[in-house]
Backbone bond lengths (Angstrom), bond angles and torsions (degrees), N, CA, C in turn:
res aa  C-N    CA-C-N  psi(-1)  N-CA   C-N-CA  omega(-1)  CA-C   N-CA-C  phi
1 M - - - 1.526 - - 1.557 106.97 -
2 S 1.241 115.93 137.87 1.493 123.07 177.39 1.423 110.10 -76.54
3 P 1.430 118.20 141.78 1.466 119.15 179.70 1.508 109.32 -70.63
4 V 1.327 112.74 160.61 1.491 119.66 -177.85 1.483 105.74 -87.35
5 H 1.316 118.34 134.65 1.471 123.78 178.07 1.525 109.70 -118.32
6 R 1.237 114.41 115.18 1.486 120.10 -172.84 1.562 110.32 -80.87
7 A 1.307 114.06 143.88 1.511 118.74 176.22 1.536 108.33 -64.24
8 L 1.328 114.97 147.74 1.408 123.30 -177.01 1.533 113.00 -100.95
9 P 1.341 115.39 146.67 1.494 116.85 176.85 1.493 109.27 -68.40
10 R 1.397 114.22 148.19 1.498 116.38 -176.33 1.547 110.48 -64.94
11 R 1.364 117.57 -20.73 1.536 116.17 178.73 1.452 109.34 -62.35
12 S 1.356 121.42 -39.55 1.418 121.93 -179.93 1.492 114.03 -62.02
13 L 1.400 113.84 -43.22 1.459 118.87 -179.80 1.491 110.89 -67.17
14 L 1.270 120.45 -43.05 1.436 124.44 176.77 1.543 113.80 -57.45
15 K 1.354 112.63 -39.48 1.436 117.93 -178.63 1.524 107.56 -69.09
16 L 1.337 118.73 -40.76 1.464 122.98 177.87 1.568 111.57 -62.04
17 A 1.342 117.14 -38.21 1.418 119.32 -179.18 1.467 111.95 -84.11
18 G 1.292 120.95 -6.07 1.469 121.95 -178.52 1.510 111.15 65.83
19 G 1.349 116.02 29.17 1.501 118.06 -179.39 1.516 112.48 75.36
20 A 1.301 120.42 3.92 1.473 119.79 -175.13 1.501 113.44 -85.13
21 V 1.268 120.15 -6.36 1.466 124.81 -175.65 1.488 108.49 -117.00
22 T 1.338 116.79 134.46 1.467 120.47 -178.42 1.549 108.74 -76.32
23 A 1.297 116.22 160.28 1.469 120.75 177.15 1.529 110.14 -58.71
24 G 1.268 118.30 -32.03 1.488 119.37 -178.04 1.538 110.07 -68.09
25 A 1.365 113.55 -38.59 1.515 114.36 176.01 1.446 112.22 -63.99
26 L 1.407 116.27 -42.71 1.472 120.06 -178.72 1.527 115.09 -64.48
27 L 1.306 115.05 -37.09 1.436 118.61 -178.13 1.527 112.76 -87.47
28 G 1.389 115.44 -17.67 1.451 119.27 -178.04 1.489 105.70 96.26
29 T 1.319 117.41 126.58 1.462 119.72 -174.34 1.502 113.99 -66.71
30 S 1.342 116.24 -18.62 1.429 114.90 178.49 1.506 113.12 -96.46
31 G 1.420 115.31 10.92 1.447 116.29 172.18 1.493 111.70 92.90
32 C 1.401 120.24 7.49 1.437 120.25 -175.87 1.552 109.30 -70.88
33 G 1.287 116.79 153.63 1.557 120.52 -176.38 1.447 110.46 -73.75
34 L 1.299 114.61 166.05 1.425 123.70 -179.43 1.524 108.05 -65.85
35 L 1.314 111.55 141.57 1.572 119.92 -171.01 1.447 117.40 59.46
36 G 1.325 115.35 22.35 1.484 121.31 177.18 1.535 110.72 -92.74
37 G 1.338 114.91 -171.98 1.446 118.19 178.22 1.513 110.96 -80.42
38 S 1.322 119.44 170.99 1.384 125.19 -177.95 1.480 113.03 -70.73
39 Q 1.313 115.77 162.85 1.497 115.70 177.49 1.456 111.42 -69.38
40 G 1.303 117.52 147.12 1.467 123.28 -179.66 1.486 111.61 75.88
41 D 1.323 117.95 34.69 1.455 120.06 174.56 1.462 110.26 -66.90
42 S 1.358 117.89 110.95 1.509 119.97 -173.66 1.532 109.31 -99.26
43 G 1.339 118.79 10.84 1.432 119.09 179.14 1.510 112.19 83.24
44 G 1.402 115.47 -173.30 1.400 119.15 -170.47 1.501 111.67 -109.20
45 N 1.383 113.94 -156.89 1.420 123.07 179.24 1.459 111.19 -151.58
46 D 1.316 122.45 -163.20 1.461 121.23 -178.40 1.518 113.41 -65.20
47 L 1.323 117.90 -17.59 1.431 122.21 -170.66 1.514 112.55 -105.61
48 V 1.240 117.70 -40.24 1.482 124.54 -175.86 1.437 115.97 -133.86
49 E 1.388 121.38 157.59 1.457 121.57 -179.75 1.517 111.44 -76.49
50 K 1.294 116.95 -27.01 1.471 117.91 -178.85 1.574 107.75 -139.85
51 Q 1.313 113.21 118.04 1.501 116.80 -172.29 1.432 111.43 -88.38
52 N 1.350 121.78 -31.56 1.471 121.94 -176.23 1.498 108.90 -95.60
53 L 1.351 122.33 114.30 1.425 125.46 -174.95 1.563 107.09 -114.86
54 R 1.293 116.06 130.26 1.453 122.87 167.37 1.512 107.21 -99.18
55 V 1.347 113.31 121.35 1.511 121.10 -175.21 1.551 108.70 -114.63
56 G 1.329 113.89 114.32 1.486 115.69 -177.31 1.601 107.71 -72.20
57 A 1.319 114.18 140.86 1.465 119.00 -176.62 1.486 112.27 -148.47
58 L 1.336 114.22 179.25 1.457 122.98 169.75 1.562 109.20 -132.43
59 P 1.293 117.88 151.43 1.427 120.38 -175.71 1.508 111.34 -82.48
60 I 1.372 114.89 66.63 1.467 118.93 -174.74 1.494 107.40 -135.53
61 N 1.380 113.06 165.71 1.496 123.11 -174.30 1.489 115.88 -55.62
62 D 1.382 116.20 -32.83 1.488 118.51 -177.11 1.492 112.72 -53.44
63 L 1.283 117.82 -27.55 1.462 125.30 -167.86 1.549 112.05 -92.94
64 A 1.293 118.52 11.46 1.456 123.13 178.31 1.539 112.97 -53.96
65 P 1.352 118.21 -45.65 1.481 113.62 179.90 1.525 112.86 -66.61
66 L 1.328 120.07 -34.34 1.442 120.50 179.54 1.508 109.44 -63.26
67 H 1.262 117.55 -47.42 1.502 121.74 178.38 1.537 111.61 -62.69
68 L 1.313 117.90 -35.00 1.461 123.00 178.98 1.552 106.71 -64.31
69 A 1.342 114.63 -41.90 1.525 118.33 -173.32 1.511 105.96 -68.80
70 V 1.319 118.84 -42.14 1.519 122.20 177.06 1.514 112.98 -60.75
71 K 1.360 112.44 -48.56 1.470 116.49 -174.46 1.539 111.36 -65.19
72 N 1.361 115.58 -33.23 1.499 117.91 -175.51 1.487 112.98 -94.12
73 G 1.331 119.48 4.89 1.417 123.70 170.82 1.591 111.52 79.09
74 Y 1.302 119.21 20.27 1.447 121.62 -175.54 1.487 111.19 -67.98
75 F 1.356 119.53 -36.65 1.418 124.70 -179.45 1.553 110.01 -64.32
76 Q 1.338 114.15 -42.05 1.487 118.70 -178.25 1.573 109.05 -63.09
77 E 1.220 118.09 -32.34 1.471 119.55 177.98 1.410 116.23 -65.32
78 V 1.338 121.87 -19.65 1.403 127.58 174.85 1.534 116.17 -107.02
79 G 1.378 110.83 9.84 1.530 117.13 176.88 1.466 117.31 90.82
80 L 1.353 117.38 13.31 1.496 122.43 -178.10 1.495 109.11 -110.60
81 N 1.357 112.69 146.72 1.451 122.71 166.30 1.500 108.12 -119.88
82 V 1.327 115.18 109.87 1.479 120.00 -170.54 1.571 108.48 -104.77
83 E 1.325 111.92 126.09 1.475 121.00 173.82 1.522 109.67 -106.90
84 I 1.303 119.02 113.66 1.432 121.41 179.49 1.588 110.58 -85.72
85 V 1.341 117.15 119.59 1.414 121.94 -173.17 1.541 106.48 -117.45
86 N 1.346 113.94 119.54 1.495 118.78 -173.23 1.621 107.47 -83.55
87 A 1.249 113.83 139.06 1.492 121.93 176.83 1.518 109.19 -113.20
88 N 1.398 115.81 172.95 1.489 117.73 -178.68 1.495 110.35 -70.60
89 D 1.352 118.08 -35.36 1.490 121.66 -179.65 1.498 106.80 -161.85
90 G 1.352 115.60 175.82 1.456 121.90 -176.12 1.465 112.44 -63.31
91 S 1.276 119.70 -40.03 1.475 124.15 177.08 1.497 112.32 -58.68
92 A 1.381 111.67 -42.68 1.512 115.44 -175.27 1.574 104.90 -70.03
93 A 1.326 117.08 -40.67 1.446 115.95 -177.77 1.536 110.89 -64.30
94 L 1.324 117.48 -39.63 1.441 118.71 178.12 1.432 112.66 -65.38
95 A 1.369 120.47 -38.44 1.473 124.78 179.05 1.557 109.24 -60.53
96 S 1.362 112.64 -43.39 1.533 115.81 177.71 1.514 111.16 -68.17
97 T 1.276 120.21 -27.54 1.490 121.43 176.19 1.587 108.42 -71.01
98 I 1.272 113.98 -45.14 1.482 119.90 179.92 1.531 107.16 -61.72
99 G 1.326 117.84 -41.31 1.440 122.34 179.47 1.515 114.57 -71.64
100 G 1.270 119.64 -14.30 1.456 124.39 177.21 1.565 114.01 97.37
101 D 1.254 118.29 12.11 1.465 121.31 179.67 1.557 110.67 -84.01
102 Y 1.344 115.29 -29.68 1.452 121.84 175.09 1.483 110.64 -118.43
103 D 1.312 116.42 154.87 1.472 119.56 179.82 1.524 109.85 -92.04
104 I 1.332 118.37 -47.25 1.408 126.68 177.91 1.489 108.69 -128.03
105 T 1.297 119.18 150.82 1.433 115.20 178.60 1.559 110.62 -143.33
106 Y 1.342 113.68 151.20 1.499 122.19 168.62 1.533 109.57 -87.80
107 S 1.306 114.76 141.09 1.452 120.51 172.56 1.476 109.76 -162.17
108 S 1.338 117.16 167.06 1.419 120.85 166.58 1.570 108.15 -68.32
109 Y 1.291 121.02 160.88 1.465 117.47 -177.26 1.482 111.22 -79.07
110 V 1.274 122.89 -12.91 1.443 123.56 -179.57 1.532 112.74 -61.61
111 P 1.401 120.00 -49.76 1.496 118.92 175.58 1.541 111.84 -60.91
112 F 1.382 116.80 -39.51 1.481 118.14 179.36 1.523 112.03 -55.86
113 F 1.340 112.81 -51.25 1.481 115.07 -175.54 1.498 112.43 -76.63
114 T 1.356 120.77 -24.71 1.427 122.10 174.25 1.533 109.52 -68.08
115 A 1.278 117.46 -42.82 1.507 119.49 176.93 1.509 112.20 -63.26
116 Q 1.361 114.04 -39.90 1.468 116.48 -174.46 1.571 108.40 -70.98
117 A 1.294 117.78 -40.63 1.409 122.50 -178.64 1.496 114.80 -67.08
118 S 1.324 117.12 -32.53 1.419 121.73 -178.30 1.470 113.29 -86.46
119 G 1.349 114.25 -11.36 1.533 117.43 -179.76 1.473 111.03 85.02
120 T 1.356 118.76 7.89 1.478 122.70 176.49 1.522 114.62 -52.33
121 A 1.342 111.18 -40.35 1.413 119.30 -177.18 1.545 114.82 -165.73
122 P 1.325 122.22 137.88 1.423 124.42 173.27 1.534 108.77 -74.37
123 L 1.326 117.88 112.25 1.427 124.78 -170.99 1.535 112.77 -115.63
124 R 1.263 118.90 151.75 1.418 125.54 173.45 1.519 115.72 -124.32
125 I 1.255 118.72 144.66 1.475 123.39 -176.82 1.565 103.43 -96.54
126 V 1.372 118.82 112.24 1.391 123.50 -177.54 1.496 112.79 -82.86
127 A 1.332 118.87 -41.84 1.468 125.12 177.31 1.503 111.34 -155.48
128 D 1.289 116.46 153.13 1.477 123.98 171.09 1.498 106.34 -72.96
129 C 1.347 115.75 164.36 1.457 116.99 176.40 1.596 110.29 -131.86
130 A 1.274 117.63 -58.06 1.426 121.32 -172.11 1.541 113.65 -150.63
131 S 1.322 118.15 147.80 1.365 119.28 172.17 1.595 110.79 -132.45
132 A 1.319 113.42 168.95 1.462 117.86 -171.70 1.541 112.43 -68.65
133 T 1.374 111.75 139.01 1.475 118.07 173.19 1.528 107.39 -127.15
134 P 1.319 118.22 156.66 1.455 121.53 179.60 1.519 109.02 -57.19
135 N 1.418 111.94 141.65 1.424 121.88 175.74 1.522 115.99 66.37
136 S 1.358 119.26 16.00 1.415 124.15 -179.35 1.591 112.97 -101.28
137 T 1.356 115.26 -26.84 1.428 123.72 179.68 1.530 108.98 -139.31
138 V 1.289 119.97 103.30 1.447 122.81 -165.44 1.547 108.12 -130.46
139 I 1.300 116.98 141.15 1.498 121.79 168.85 1.513 107.11 -84.82
140 M 1.320 113.81 118.59 1.528 121.79 -174.89 1.481 109.99 -117.45
141 T 1.313 114.03 165.35 1.423 122.07 179.95 1.543 110.51 -147.86
142 S 1.307 118.68 162.28 1.435 120.49 174.27 1.494 112.09 -78.95
143 P 1.317 119.00 147.53 1.508 119.39 179.04 1.563 110.07 -68.28
144 K 1.361 116.66 -9.37 1.442 118.52 179.28 1.530 109.78 -75.98
145 T 1.286 119.35 -17.96 1.512 122.24 -179.71 1.582 107.05 -86.16
146 S 1.303 109.87 173.14 1.491 119.70 176.69 1.545 110.18 -96.19
147 I 1.332 119.37 5.24 1.487 122.68 -173.97 1.507 106.87 -81.70
148 R 1.371 114.11 125.13 1.425 117.59 177.17 1.541 111.98 -135.91
149 K 1.322 117.27 -13.15 1.471 121.20 -178.44 1.542 108.00 -142.81
150 P 1.316 117.44 162.90 1.442 122.85 -178.67 1.534 113.52 -49.08
151 Q 1.272 113.61 -43.02 1.496 118.98 -174.85 1.503 112.07 -65.71
152 D 1.335 118.33 -20.01 1.449 119.98 174.72 1.499 115.47 -76.51
153 L 1.339 115.78 -7.04 1.521 118.33 179.99 1.517 112.23 -83.59
154 T 1.297 120.97 -4.09 1.437 120.50 175.05 1.491 112.09 -54.86
155 D 1.370 113.98 132.80 1.469 119.98 -177.91 1.551 118.29 64.64
156 K 1.353 116.01 8.80 1.468 117.38 -176.46 1.595 110.80 -94.42
157 K 1.298 111.53 161.28 1.500 118.30 176.70 1.522 107.88 -85.67
158 I 1.280 117.10 122.35 1.467 121.41 -177.00 1.540 108.11 -121.72
159 A 1.310 115.66 127.72 1.452 118.29 174.12 1.501 115.49 -82.00
160 I 1.389 111.64 130.41 1.435 118.36 173.04 1.540 109.55 -124.61
161 S 1.286 117.76 165.31 1.485 117.06 -173.28 1.551 111.70 -71.78
162 G 1.362 117.77 -22.64 1.440 120.02 179.61 1.501 110.13 171.28
163 P 1.352 122.79 156.76 1.457 125.36 175.84 1.534 108.07 -63.90
164 G 1.342 116.03 149.57 1.422 122.97 176.38 1.493 111.92 66.38
165 T 1.356 123.23 24.43 1.460 123.50 -179.29 1.519 108.86 -112.98
166 I 1.322 111.66 172.18 1.481 119.57 179.82 1.549 110.65 -59.89
167 T 1.368 116.42 -31.18 1.480 116.67 -178.56 1.508 111.00 -70.86
168 E 1.403 118.94 -34.00 1.420 119.03 173.94 1.456 112.52 -65.74
169 L 1.324 116.49 -41.70 1.478 119.46 175.78 1.533 114.13 -57.97
170 L 1.348 113.62 -44.17 1.480 119.90 -176.81 1.523 111.22 -64.84
171 V 1.395 115.10 -41.75 1.499 118.84 -179.42 1.510 108.10 -66.42
172 K 1.314 119.05 -46.83 1.471 118.12 -178.14 1.499 113.35 -62.99
173 A 1.362 118.83 -43.99 1.447 124.09 179.22 1.528 109.64 -64.40
174 T 1.257 120.30 -40.68 1.452 127.27 -176.47 1.525 108.15 -67.75
175 L 1.279 118.96 -46.27 1.451 123.97 178.62 1.572 110.07 -64.58
176 D 1.306 114.47 -44.15 1.479 117.95 -178.96 1.539 108.47 -65.48
177 A 1.325 118.69 -36.88 1.482 118.22 -176.09 1.560 108.56 -69.39
178 H 1.358 117.92 -22.06 1.465 118.58 177.65 1.468 114.01 -101.04
179 G 1.348 117.22 17.01 1.478 121.83 175.34 1.464 115.33 78.80
180 V 1.297 119.10 18.00 1.476 123.58 -174.12 1.593 104.91 -100.60
181 D 1.294 113.62 136.38 1.522 119.19 178.19 1.566 106.15 -79.23
182 F 1.344 115.49 102.08 1.463 118.65 -177.14 1.466 111.87 -68.24
183 S 1.319 121.03 -17.67 1.474 122.95 -175.52 1.560 106.62 -74.15
184 K 1.333 120.09 -16.06 1.457 119.00 -178.71 1.595 109.67 -92.03
185 A 1.268 116.13 -9.88 1.518 118.76 178.00 1.546 109.58 -84.29
186 E 1.308 112.25 148.40 1.504 117.90 179.66 1.511 107.89 -98.06
187 L 1.322 119.47 106.70 1.466 123.40 179.52 1.491 108.93 -88.19
188 T 1.352 116.45 118.79 1.456 123.21 -173.19 1.531 112.20 -116.41
189 P 1.387 120.06 122.67 1.453 121.84 178.04 1.525 110.74 -61.30
190 V 1.314 116.21 126.97 1.477 123.95 171.62 1.442 107.28 -144.27
191 P 1.347 119.88 129.51 1.532 120.64 176.83 1.538 105.72 -59.87
192 F 1.352 109.59 147.84 1.498 118.41 179.76 1.528 112.27 -52.97
193 M 1.354 115.52 -42.92 1.447 119.49 -176.50 1.559 114.46 -65.29
194 N 1.361 113.07 -19.23 1.487 119.54 -178.22 1.472 112.13 -95.64
195 M 1.339 117.17 -9.58 1.545 119.90 -174.22 1.531 114.20 -62.62
196 P 1.356 117.33 -46.74 1.504 117.88 178.29 1.492 111.45 -52.41
197 A 1.362 118.45 -46.32 1.476 120.60 -177.83 1.534 110.71 -68.46
198 A 1.317 116.62 -38.01 1.496 123.89 -179.39 1.499 109.40 -59.43
199 L 1.315 113.82 -43.74 1.555 119.31 178.56 1.468 107.37 -67.68
200 D 1.354 123.46 -48.26 1.401 127.53 -174.23 1.545 112.33 -62.17
201 Q 1.425 114.09 -36.73 1.445 119.11 -176.35 1.553 110.77 -91.16
202 G 1.251 120.19 3.03 1.457 124.71 -179.62 1.494 116.06 69.14
203 R 1.310 117.28 23.54 1.528 120.25 179.79 1.537 109.57 -76.37
204 V 1.265 115.81 -22.43 1.488 120.73 171.78 1.527 108.05 -133.50
205 D 1.287 113.61 161.43 1.485 120.47 179.95 1.545 109.31 -84.72
206 A 1.347 116.06 -34.46 1.449 122.07 -178.13 1.477 109.14 -153.78
207 A 1.335 117.18 168.93 1.448 121.08 178.43 1.465 111.35 -153.84
208 I 1.327 121.34 144.20 1.485 123.70 174.51 1.549 104.12 -91.88
209 V 1.381 110.50 114.86 1.448 119.25 -168.33 1.560 109.81 -120.15
210 T 1.267 116.03 133.78 1.464 122.23 -179.40 1.513 108.92 -117.56
211 E 1.268 116.06 161.51 1.493 121.24 179.16 1.525 112.48 -65.69
212 P 1.320 119.39 144.91 1.496 126.40 4.47 1.508 114.03 -86.46
213 F 1.325 115.96 1.04 1.487 120.84 -176.46 1.463 114.65 -67.73
214 L 1.376 111.52 -24.23 1.499 117.35 175.97 1.473 112.34 -63.55
215 T 1.382 113.92 -47.98 1.475 119.08 177.37 1.440 112.60 -62.65
216 M 1.390 119.39 -35.18 1.397 123.09 -179.21 1.580 109.89 -70.23
217 A 1.328 116.35 -39.64 1.467 120.67 177.47 1.480 109.45 -63.42
218 A 1.338 119.33 -41.23 1.445 121.59 178.88 1.473 111.90 -61.56
219 R 1.375 116.31 -39.35 1.409 117.85 -179.40 1.602 109.91 -69.19
220 N 1.309 118.85 -20.48 1.451 121.23 173.76 1.519 114.48 -81.06
221 G 1.368 111.72 -5.63 1.433 116.88 -177.93 1.484 119.43 108.28
222 A 1.331 116.48 -8.30 1.434 123.74 179.12 1.524 114.39 -57.03
223 I 1.323 118.16 145.20 1.446 118.74 -175.83 1.567 108.09 -123.80
224 P 1.295 118.77 151.83 1.413 119.49 -179.71 1.570 115.73 -79.54
225 V 1.318 110.82 144.69 1.523 118.03 177.77 1.525 108.23 -102.76
226 V 1.306 118.91 -53.12 1.384 123.82 -179.82 1.543 110.96 -155.46
227 D 1.310 115.58 137.93 1.456 122.33 176.17 1.535 109.01 -83.40
228 T 1.357 115.70 123.18 1.462 117.35 -177.11 1.467 113.02 -76.58
229 A 1.397 120.30 -12.54 1.391 121.65 -176.15 1.558 110.63 -94.33
230 T 1.283 118.79 39.81 1.404 123.18 -179.04 1.559 109.15 -131.72
231 G 1.323 116.97 167.15 1.432 122.58 178.55 1.552 110.69 60.99
232 P 1.350 117.40 -127.88 1.479 119.45 -177.01 1.479 114.36 -69.54
233 L 1.265 120.58 -10.36 1.447 125.91 -179.93 1.456 115.78 -105.11
234 E 1.362 117.10 5.21 1.440 120.60 178.27 1.547 113.89 -58.93
235 D 1.265 120.84 132.43 1.405 127.35 179.58 1.568 111.44 55.03
236 L 1.282 114.55 33.41 1.517 118.57 -179.71 1.588 106.56 -74.04
237 P 1.356 114.73 127.41 1.501 120.00 175.19 1.526 107.17 -60.48
238 L 1.342 113.25 130.75 1.493 121.27 -176.25 1.523 113.07 -110.66
239 T 1.327 117.11 -43.10 1.394 119.71 -169.29 1.499 112.28 -140.56
240 G 1.310 119.12 154.75 1.451 122.76 -177.67 1.561 112.16 -157.44
241 Y 1.323 114.80 -175.73 1.494 121.79 177.00 1.566 106.75 -118.34
242 G 1.319 111.15 131.43 1.503 117.67 -177.81 1.509 111.42 -134.22
243 A 1.320 114.71 165.74 1.443 124.87 174.78 1.504 108.76 -149.76
244 T 1.360 114.78 171.07 1.449 120.40 175.96 1.526 107.34 -73.67
245 A 1.349 116.08 152.65 1.420 118.60 173.22 1.464 114.97 -60.73
246 K 1.294 117.63 -31.61 1.485 122.25 176.85 1.514 111.68 -64.80
247 F 1.285 118.10 -39.39 1.488 121.87 -178.86 1.510 107.52 -68.48
248 V 1.285 118.40 -43.67 1.475 123.42 -178.99 1.475 111.46 -65.40
249 D 1.326 119.11 -44.34 1.482 125.48 -179.62 1.559 108.14 -61.43
250 E 1.365 117.99 -42.07 1.474 121.23 -176.11 1.469 116.53 -83.45
251 H 1.406 116.69 -14.69 1.412 117.93 -178.41 1.535 115.54 -136.44
252 P 1.289 114.93 58.57 1.497 122.20 -173.77 1.604 112.99 -58.35
253 K 1.347 114.76 -40.05 1.437 116.75 -177.11 1.534 110.13 -73.66
254 T 1.297 114.56 -34.99 1.490 120.22 176.28 1.539 110.33 -61.99
255 V 1.295 116.79 -49.19 1.484 120.74 177.32 1.484 112.67 -59.71
256 A 1.361 117.49 -42.53 1.407 121.61 -176.08 1.546 108.17 -69.57
257 A 1.366 119.08 -32.65 1.440 121.11 178.40 1.605 109.77 -68.22
258 F 1.295 116.25 -38.58 1.434 122.64 -179.67 1.547 106.10 -64.97
259 Q 1.286 118.33 -46.42 1.491 124.57 -178.17 1.554 107.45 -57.59
260 K 1.399 115.24 -47.07 1.440 119.50 -174.34 1.546 109.91 -61.00
261 V 1.316 114.16 -41.75 1.506 119.45 -176.69 1.548 110.72 -68.29
262 M 1.378 115.11 -40.28 1.444 119.55 -177.72 1.534 109.83 -67.19
263 D 1.409 118.05 -33.95 1.422 121.99 175.40 1.561 108.77 -60.62
264 R 1.286 114.60 -46.62 1.451 118.21 -179.02 1.571 114.59 -66.29
265 A 1.306 113.55 -40.39 1.503 118.87 -179.88 1.530 110.13 -69.80
266 V 1.339 118.19 -43.48 1.511 117.57 177.13 1.478 114.31 -64.17
267 A 1.302 117.37 -34.06 1.472 119.29 176.32 1.496 110.12 -64.41
268 E 1.374 118.63 -43.22 1.405 123.60 -178.54 1.582 110.89 -71.42
269 A 1.382 118.28 -29.23 1.451 124.39 -177.79 1.584 108.33 -74.62
270 Q 1.284 121.05 -7.84 1.471 120.01 177.77 1.532 108.77 -69.08
271 D 1.400 114.21 -22.24 1.455 117.57 173.27 1.535 108.65 -86.04
272 R 1.219 120.41 106.87 1.468 122.79 -175.59 1.534 113.42 -54.93
273 S 1.293 118.67 -30.96 1.474 121.99 -175.20 1.540 109.12 -68.06
274 K 1.350 115.43 -17.72 1.521 117.19 -179.43 1.531 110.47 -81.05
275 I 1.353 118.85 -24.27 1.477 117.26 -173.06 1.513 109.93 -115.09
276 E 1.293 120.00 -24.33 1.474 121.20 -176.67 1.508 111.92 -51.03
277 P 1.381 116.78 -45.86 1.527 119.63 -176.19 1.619 108.39 -63.96
278 L 1.342 117.79 -22.71 1.542 116.30 -177.91 1.558 110.72 -83.31
279 L 1.315 118.17 -18.83 1.489 119.87 -173.94 1.588 111.66 -56.32
280 P 1.285 117.34 -51.04 1.496 118.89 177.70 1.494 114.56 -55.55
281 E 1.394 115.62 -29.11 1.423 118.68 -177.44 1.521 113.93 -72.21
282 F 1.394 115.02 -49.76 1.498 116.86 -173.39 1.498 112.03 -106.31
283 A 1.376 119.24 -25.23 1.479 121.97 178.98 1.474 110.62 -88.19
284 K 1.299 118.98 -9.05 1.547 123.66 179.78 1.466 111.44 56.05
285 I 1.337 118.56 46.62 1.483 119.72 172.78 1.580 104.71 -119.17
286 D 1.380 115.33 160.63 1.405 118.75 177.40 1.490 112.80 -77.79
287 K 1.302 114.33 163.26 1.524 118.00 -173.91 1.469 110.31 -64.19
288 E 1.341 121.02 -31.74 1.451 124.81 -177.46 1.566 108.10 -66.87
289 T 1.300 116.99 -40.38 1.459 123.19 177.40 1.560 110.41 -69.95
290 A 1.282 115.38 -42.99 1.482 117.82 177.70 1.501 113.01 -61.78
291 A 1.300 118.41 -24.84 1.466 119.83 -176.55 1.533 111.26 -81.03
292 I 1.350 117.50 -18.55 1.434 116.43 -172.00 1.582 114.16 -119.75
293 I 1.318 116.71 -7.62 1.469 117.77 -177.48 1.474 109.66 -68.05
294 T 1.376 114.50 153.63 1.481 118.21 171.94 1.486 109.32 -88.27
295 L 1.326 115.40 129.85 1.451 118.40 -178.86 1.552 109.02 -94.21
296 L 1.257 113.19 154.68 1.477 118.69 174.63 1.551 108.99 -74.31
297 K 1.319 114.93 172.94 1.497 119.08 179.79 1.539 107.66 -87.18
298 F 1.287 119.17 116.04 1.460 122.53 -177.70 1.530 109.16 -81.23
299 N 1.357 111.87 136.53 1.504 120.29 179.15 1.447 108.68 -131.72
300 S 1.313 115.93 168.36 1.485 122.03 172.57 1.531 110.88 -133.06
301 H 1.279 116.65 -52.70 1.457 122.32 -177.84 1.574 111.18 -72.50
302 A 1.372 116.91 124.84 1.414 116.93 -177.19 1.523 108.28 -89.40
303 D 1.306 118.57 120.02 1.484 125.05 -177.25 1.546 110.80 -102.44
304 A 1.305 112.80 121.06 1.478 116.94 -171.43 1.506 113.30 -59.84
305 T 1.341 115.58 -38.71 1.451 121.35 -176.40 1.530 107.76 -62.47
306 R 1.298 118.99 -49.27 1.465 123.36 -179.83 1.519 111.56 -62.81
307 L 1.282 114.98 -48.44 1.485 122.70 -174.17 1.537 110.07 -68.05
308 Q 1.346 117.82 -26.56 1.488 116.90 -177.26 1.527 109.64 -69.36
309 R 1.324 119.11 -16.29 1.504 120.61 176.86 1.587 110.96 -59.89
310 V 1.319 110.22 -33.44 1.501 111.44 -174.54 1.487 115.18 -68.68
311 P 1.351 118.66 -53.23 1.493 119.07 176.52 1.548 111.51 -62.64
312 R 1.279 119.33 -30.20 1.445 124.37 179.12 1.606 106.87 -62.10
313 L 1.302 114.36 -45.63 1.490 119.93 -179.69 1.584 107.82 -66.83
314 M 1.337 113.55 -44.22 1.468 119.20 179.14 1.531 114.02 -54.56
315 K 1.312 113.14 -44.61 1.465 116.49 179.60 1.559 112.12 -69.66
316 Q 1.346 112.98 -37.45 1.500 117.88 179.13 1.548 110.98 -59.52
317 F 1.359 114.94 -38.38 1.476 118.98 -174.26 1.551 110.05 -106.60
318 G 1.270 119.72 24.82 1.451 124.49 162.49 1.530 112.96 77.69
319 F 1.337 119.53 21.06 1.484 119.71 175.53 1.516 110.53 -77.16
320 I 1.336 117.45 -40.78 1.407 123.59 179.11 1.589 107.15 -133.18
321 N 1.312 112.31 157.73 1.530 117.69 -176.13 1.505 113.26 -116.00
322 T 1.317 116.30 13.28 1.412 121.44 179.25 1.555 114.33 -140.33
323 D 1.310 117.05 155.97 1.429 120.36 -175.40 1.577 108.97 -78.38
324 I 1.250 114.86 149.01 1.507 118.19 177.97 1.561 106.11 -127.79
325 N 1.321 114.16 131.76 1.460 121.04 174.82 1.505 108.30 -92.24
326 V 1.352 113.33 98.16 1.467 118.10 -175.38 1.578 113.53 -63.41
327 E 1.278 114.05 -32.91 1.488 118.50 177.18 1.483 112.87 -53.78
328 E 1.339 118.25 -36.21 1.453 117.97 -177.08 1.456 113.57 -76.94
329 M 1.362 117.14 -12.90 1.418 123.89 177.10 1.506 117.11 -87.83
330 I 1.306 115.34 -21.21 1.454 117.72 -175.31 1.524 114.02 -86.23
331 V 1.270 112.50 134.68 1.479 123.01 -179.76 1.498 107.10 -84.00
332 T 1.327 118.57 109.27 1.459 119.70 -178.09 1.458 111.13 -74.77
333 P 1.380 117.85 127.59 1.455 118.95 -178.70 1.527 112.44 -59.46
334 K 1.348 116.66 146.22 1.424 120.91 177.30 1.533 109.69 -73.35
335 A 1.305 115.03 144.37 1.398 117.84 179.14 1.548 112.00 -69.50
C-alpha cells in the first residue's frame, strides 16, 4: 500500500519558492490539488501510467542530456511525451512540482533537501544530473581589485545567485576550507547573467560564476580566485531530477521509463560533439562560447553515498538543522 501524502499549505510552498512562483503555478493552472498530477494529465498507454510529462527545467548547460533525449525521440520510444518547461530558478521549478504543475523537475540539490528537512513535502530523487568539475564553478574577481587568493576574500562583497542556494553553500564551504571566516563576507544576490557586469563595474568584489557566464566574465577580463570544485568539494553532486513521493508511488512505470531514457542520453552526452550543437538552441549562447565552455560532469544514476555529502554540508553550514537519509529518497531504477 502506498503511504498517504497530505496536501501542504500554500505558505510552505511560497516559502520554498521564495515568493517567485504565483499561487496559480503552485496550485496548478487547471485547479489540480496540491501534490497532484500536472495539468493536462491525459492518462497512460500500454507502457506507462502517464504519457504526457511536464518537466521543470532551466535554460542552462546541465540539461544538455535531457534536450538531447527530446530532440532524438528517445522518450517517445518508451511511451513518453516530454514537455520541457523553463522556470525562473530551481526553487521555483521545485515549488511548481510540489504544487502539481510539473511532474518531474530539475533543480540543484539544496532546494530538494531543504524541502525534505523542513517537512514541506515528501520528495524523491528520480535521477542525478550533474556534479562539479574543475574550472566550471569559480569564484572570480576583477583585476582592478587586490584580491588574488581565497584569504583576500575576508570582509569582501561576494555575489551569489541567491540566499539558500547551491552557490551560497559552495562559497561558504570553499572559504571555510581555506581558513576564511565566511560569516564576515557579505554575500549579495546577483543573477548569474549579471555577474560579469557586476564584477567589471565594481559593484561586487568577487562572484561565484558558473558556465557559460564564467567564460563571459573571463572575456571581460575577470580573473579566477579559487575553483570551488577542488579539495573537499571535488566531484560534489550539484543538480538532479526529483518528484513528489505521491507522483513516484502512483507512476512507477513512468518514472522507470524516464530513468531509462536519461541513462541512455547521459551515456551519449559523454561525447561532447553530440550536445555542443544543442547548446545555442536551449542555453541561448553563441556557437563560439558553446565550443569553449567547461561542462559539468553529467550523471544519471543517483548514488546515495555521493549525494549524502550535500545534506551533510548543508547541516554543517546551517542550511538545515536535521539529518537526512538520502538513500530513502532515491528511486531505485527497475532492473
